[in-house]
C-alpha positions as CSV (number, residue, x, y, z in Angstrom):
1,M,-22.1,-30.5,-12.1
2,N,-24.1,-29.0,-9.2
3,I,-22.1,-27.1,-6.6
4,I,-23.5,-25.0,-3.8
5,S,-22.1,-21.5,-4.1
6,F,-22.5,-19.1,-1.1
7,G,-25.7,-20.7,0.0
8,Q,-27.5,-20.8,-3.4
9,S,-28.3,-24.1,-5.1
10,I,-28.0,-23.4,-8.9
11,P,-26.3,-25.3,-11.7
12,L,-22.7,-24.1,-11.6
13,L,-19.4,-24.7,-13.3
14,P,-16.4,-25.4,-10.9
15,L,-16.2,-22.7,-8.3
16,A,-12.9,-21.5,-9.7
17,F,-14.7,-20.2,-12.8
18,Q,-18.1,-19.3,-11.3
19,F,-18.8,-16.2,-9.3
20,T,-21.9,-15.6,-7.2
21,S,-22.2,-12.8,-4.7
22,P,-23.1,-13.7,-1.1
23,G,-24.7,-10.3,-0.7
24,P,-23.6,-6.8,0.4
25,I,-23.7,-7.3,4.2
26,L,-20.5,-8.6,5.9
27,V,-21.9,-8.8,9.4
28,K,-24.9,-7.5,11.3
29,L,-24.8,-7.0,15.0
30,G,-28.2,-5.6,16.2
31,P,-28.5,-2.1,14.8
32,L,-24.9,-2.1,13.5
33,T,-24.5,-3.3,9.9
34,I,-21.1,-3.6,8.3
35,R,-21.2,-3.9,4.5
36,W,-18.5,-5.4,2.4
37,Y,-18.3,-2.3,0.3
38,G,-17.4,0.0,3.2
39,F,-15.1,-2.7,4.7
40,L,-13.1,-3.0,1.5
41,I,-12.8,0.7,1.0
42,A,-11.6,1.2,4.6
43,S,-9.2,-1.7,4.1
44,A,-7.9,-0.3,0.9
45,V,-7.3,3.1,2.6
46,L,-5.4,1.6,5.5
47,I,-3.2,-0.6,3.3
48,G,-2.6,2.3,0.9
49,V,-1.5,4.6,3.7
50,S,0.8,2.0,5.1
51,L,2.3,1.3,1.7
52,S,2.9,5.0,1.0
53,G,4.5,5.5,4.3
54,Y,6.9,2.5,3.6
55,L,7.7,3.9,0.2
56,A,8.4,7.3,1.7
57,K,10.9,5.8,4.1
58,R,12.7,4.1,1.2
59,R,13.1,7.6,-0.2
60,N,14.3,9.0,3.1
61,I,11.1,11.0,3.4
62,N,9.2,11.5,6.6
63,P,6.2,9.1,6.4
64,D,4.1,11.4,8.6
65,L,3.9,13.7,5.7
66,L,2.1,11.0,3.7
67,S,-0.2,10.3,6.7
68,D,-1.2,14.0,6.6
69,L,-1.7,13.8,2.9
70,A,-3.9,10.8,3.2
71,I,-6.4,12.8,5.2
72,W,-6.5,15.5,2.5
73,L,-6.9,12.8,-0.2
74,L,-9.9,11.3,1.6
75,V,-11.6,14.6,2.2
76,G,-11.1,15.4,-1.5
77,A,-11.6,12.0,-3.1
78,I,-14.7,10.5,-1.4
79,P,-17.1,13.5,-1.8
80,C,-16.0,14.1,-5.4
81,A,-16.4,10.4,-6.2
82,R,-20.0,10.5,-5.0
83,I,-20.8,13.9,-6.6
84,Y,-19.4,12.7,-9.9
85,Y,-21.5,9.6,-9.9
86,V,-24.7,11.3,-8.7
87,L,-24.4,14.1,-11.4
88,F,-24.4,11.5,-14.2
89,Q,-27.2,9.5,-12.6
90,W,-29.3,12.5,-11.5
91,Q,-32.5,11.3,-13.1
92,E,-32.4,8.3,-10.7
93,Y,-31.5,10.3,-7.6
94,A,-33.9,13.2,-8.4
95,Q,-36.7,10.7,-7.6
96,N,-35.0,9.5,-4.5
97,P,-33.0,12.4,-3.0
98,G,-32.5,10.6,0.3
99,E,-30.3,8.1,-1.5
100,V,-27.8,10.7,-2.6
101,F,-25.8,10.3,0.7
102,A,-26.2,6.5,0.9
103,I,-22.6,5.9,-0.2
104,W,-22.4,2.6,1.7
105,K,-24.8,1.1,-0.9
106,G,-22.2,1.8,-3.6
107,G,-22.3,4.3,-6.4
108,I,-19.0,6.1,-6.5
109,A,-16.9,6.9,-9.5
110,I,-13.1,6.4,-9.4
111,H,-12.5,9.2,-11.9
112,G,-14.3,11.6,-9.6
113,A,-12.2,10.3,-6.7
114,I,-9.0,10.8,-8.8
115,L,-10.0,14.3,-9.7
116,G,-10.8,15.3,-6.1
117,G,-7.6,13.6,-4.9
118,L,-5.5,15.5,-7.4
119,I,-7.0,18.8,-6.4
120,A,-6.5,18.0,-2.7
121,A,-2.9,17.0,-3.3
122,L,-2.1,20.2,-5.3
123,I,-3.5,22.3,-2.4
124,F,-1.5,20.2,0.1
125,A,1.7,20.5,-1.8
126,R,1.3,24.2,-2.2
127,I,0.6,24.8,1.5
128,K,3.4,22.5,2.6
129,Q,5.7,23.7,-0.1
130,V,6.7,20.2,-1.2
131,P,7.0,18.9,-4.8
132,F,3.6,17.8,-6.1
133,W,5.0,15.2,-8.5
134,K,7.2,13.5,-5.9
135,L,4.1,13.1,-3.8
136,T,2.1,11.6,-6.6
137,D,4.9,9.1,-7.3
138,L,4.7,7.9,-3.7
139,V,0.9,7.6,-3.8
140,A,0.4,6.1,-7.3
141,P,1.2,2.4,-6.3
142,S,-1.1,2.7,-3.3
143,L,-3.9,4.2,-5.4
144,I,-3.9,1.4,-8.0
145,L,-3.7,-1.2,-5.2
146,G,-6.7,0.4,-3.5
147,Q,-8.6,0.3,-6.8
148,A,-7.8,-3.4,-7.2
149,I,-9.1,-4.2,-3.7
150,G,-12.1,-1.8,-3.9
151,R,-13.4,-3.4,-7.1
152,W,-14.5,-6.4,-5.1
153,G,-17.0,-4.2,-3.4
154,N,-18.9,-4.2,-6.8
155,F,-18.9,-7.9,-6.6
156,F,-20.6,-8.0,-3.3
157,N,-23.1,-5.3,-4.3
158,S,-23.9,-7.2,-7.6
159,E,-23.1,-4.1,-9.6
160,A,-20.6,-2.9,-12.3
161,F,-20.8,-6.2,-14.2
162,G,-20.7,-6.7,-18.0
163,R,-22.9,-7.9,-20.7
164,P,-24.4,-11.5,-20.8
165,T,-21.8,-14.2,-21.5
166,D,-21.4,-18.0,-21.6
167,L,-17.7,-17.9,-20.9
168,P,-16.4,-20.3,-18.2
169,W,-15.7,-17.5,-15.8
170,K,-19.2,-16.0,-16.0
171,L,-20.8,-14.1,-13.1
172,Y,-24.2,-15.2,-11.8
173,I,-26.5,-12.2,-11.1
174,A,-29.7,-12.6,-9.1
175,P,-32.9,-11.5,-10.9
176,E,-33.4,-8.4,-8.8
177,Y,-30.0,-7.0,-9.8
178,R,-30.3,-7.8,-13.6
179,P,-30.5,-4.9,-16.0
180,R,-34.0,-4.3,-17.5
181,E,-32.7,-5.0,-21.0
182,Y,-31.4,-8.5,-19.9
183,P,-34.2,-9.9,-17.6
184,D,-33.8,-13.4,-19.0
185,F,-30.0,-13.7,-18.7
186,A,-28.4,-15.1,-15.6
187,Y,-24.7,-14.9,-16.4
188,F,-22.6,-11.8,-17.1
189,H,-19.0,-10.8,-17.6
190,P,-17.3,-10.3,-14.2
191,T,-15.9,-6.9,-15.2
192,F,-15.1,-6.2,-11.5
193,L,-12.6,-9.2,-11.7
194,Y,-11.1,-8.0,-15.0
195,E,-10.4,-4.6,-13.6
196,S,-9.1,-5.9,-10.3
197,I,-6.7,-8.3,-12.1
198,W,-5.6,-5.5,-14.4
199,N,-5.0,-3.1,-11.5
200,F,-2.9,-5.7,-9.7
201,I,-0.7,-6.0,-12.8
202,V,-0.4,-2.2,-13.0
203,F,0.5,-2.2,-9.3
204,G,3.3,-4.6,-10.0
205,I,4.6,-2.4,-12.8
206,L,4.6,0.7,-10.6
207,L,6.2,-1.0,-7.7
208,T,9.0,-2.3,-10.0
209,L,9.5,1.2,-11.4
210,F,9.6,2.7,-7.9
211,F,12.4,0.3,-6.6
212,R,14.3,0.8,-9.8
213,S,14.1,4.6,-9.3
214,L,15.9,4.2,-6.0
215,S,19.1,3.2,-7.8
216,S,18.6,4.8,-11.2
217,K,18.4,8.5,-12.0
218,R,17.0,7.6,-15.4
219,I,13.5,7.3,-13.9
220,K,12.4,10.9,-13.5
221,T,10.1,12.4,-11.0
222,G,6.5,12.1,-12.2
223,T,7.1,9.0,-14.2
224,L,5.0,6.7,-11.9
225,I,1.9,8.8,-11.9
226,L,2.1,9.2,-15.7
227,V,2.6,5.4,-16.2
228,Y,-0.4,4.9,-13.8
229,L,-2.5,7.2,-16.0
230,I,-1.6,5.3,-19.2
231,C,-1.8,1.8,-17.8
232,Y,-5.0,2.1,-15.8
233,S,-6.8,4.1,-18.5
234,S,-5.8,1.6,-21.1
235,G,-7.4,-1.2,-19.1
236,R,-10.5,0.8,-18.2
237,L,-11.0,1.8,-21.8
238,W,-11.7,-1.7,-23.0
239,I,-13.3,-3.1,-19.8
240,E,-15.8,-0.2,-19.8
241,G,-17.0,-1.3,-23.2
242,L,-18.3,-4.5,-21.7
243,R,-20.3,-2.9,-18.9
244,T,-24.1,-2.5,-18.8
245,D,-24.2,0.4,-16.3
246,S,-21.7,2.9,-17.7
247,L,-22.2,6.6,-16.8
248,M,-23.3,8.2,-20.1
249,L,-23.2,11.6,-21.7
250,G,-25.5,11.2,-24.7
251,P,-24.1,8.3,-26.7
252,L,-20.6,8.4,-25.0
253,R,-19.4,6.3,-22.1
254,I,-17.9,8.9,-19.8
255,A,-15.3,6.5,-18.4
256,Q,-14.0,5.8,-21.9
257,V,-13.7,9.4,-22.8
258,V,-11.9,10.2,-19.6
259,S,-9.6,7.1,-20.1
260,I,-8.6,8.4,-23.6
261,V,-7.8,11.8,-22.1
262,G,-5.8,10.1,-19.4
263,I,-3.8,8.1,-21.9
264,I,-3.1,11.2,-24.0
265,L,-2.0,13.2,-20.9
266,G,0.2,10.4,-19.7
267,L,1.9,10.0,-23.1
268,A,2.4,13.8,-23.4
269,G,3.9,13.9,-19.9
270,L,6.4,11.1,-20.7
271,A,7.3,12.8,-23.9
272,W,7.9,16.0,-22.0
273,L,10.1,14.2,-19.5
274,Y,12.1,11.9,-21.8
275,L,12.0,13.3,-25.3
276,L,12.3,17.0,-24.4
277,G,14.3,16.3,-21.3
278,R,12.4,18.8,-19.2
279,S,10.9,18.6,-15.7
280,L,7.1,18.7,-15.2
281,P,5.8,22.1,-14.0
282,D,5.3,22.0,-10.2
283,V,3.8,24.1,-7.5
284,V,7.2,24.8,-5.9
285,P,10.5,25.7,-7.6
286,P,12.7,22.7,-8.5
287,N,15.3,23.7,-6.0
288,N,12.8,24.1,-3.2
289,D,12.7,20.3,-2.4
290,Q,11.7,20.0,1.2
291,L,10.5,16.4,1.0
292,E,13.8,14.7,1.7
293,S,15.0,17.3,4.2
294,S,11.8,16.8,6.1
295,S,13.0,13.4,7.3
296,E,16.1,14.8,8.9
């Protein structure tokens, strides 16, 4: 069956199973170029901030506090995501130092963003004297939703795909984007899609836990971010094994190592909360909860 997909005439399976990127540029108006990657990241941020504000209201917390936190998270997450990626790809960027700041072309690492965001959130919670773990529980659903949306930026950039495959849902990659070790293969695992679907599932789990926590004291503070760590890391662990462009440290795929650490930390945190029955250490004393009073 021959179907035209995004302007390219190539033998394809039905479009529901076949993916072909239309290219990285969304629209070009004279000197102004808007790329899909940047558009999706901006959209994910706006949707995430709106969702966090809504969740804050449901907890009787001033949503303006989450809007302020969002600025801190962006300042911490985006530079760290880029620095993390560049450090592990330094051999490439050392030859093209001007590309280090070309973040609109792709090349950010979600684990770097999470690390930078956590540091920024800790500093924010300390300065504002609000419980860190309550903040993370409000942000966790927005974070995973943003990741689910942002993964499609990899699709438009023809990056972050997997090994060659003949599965019905294979991804067509143009010759100029194919890995050197697979020059004669045209179809690859759409790992961006795997992770996006997985992240949407995790989003559903976290949202369900959040709304249950409104009526049940059995779901303790910090649970959502710990479940996020376990669920997201579990999916990333196996999906990363399919990719051809993993950030490496010797023979190890960095994302898999970090995912294993995330799963261990998440399980340890849940054991601390539910088996030992203790609260997670916080930046403010347990009785100094200013979040809910800030809405009054």
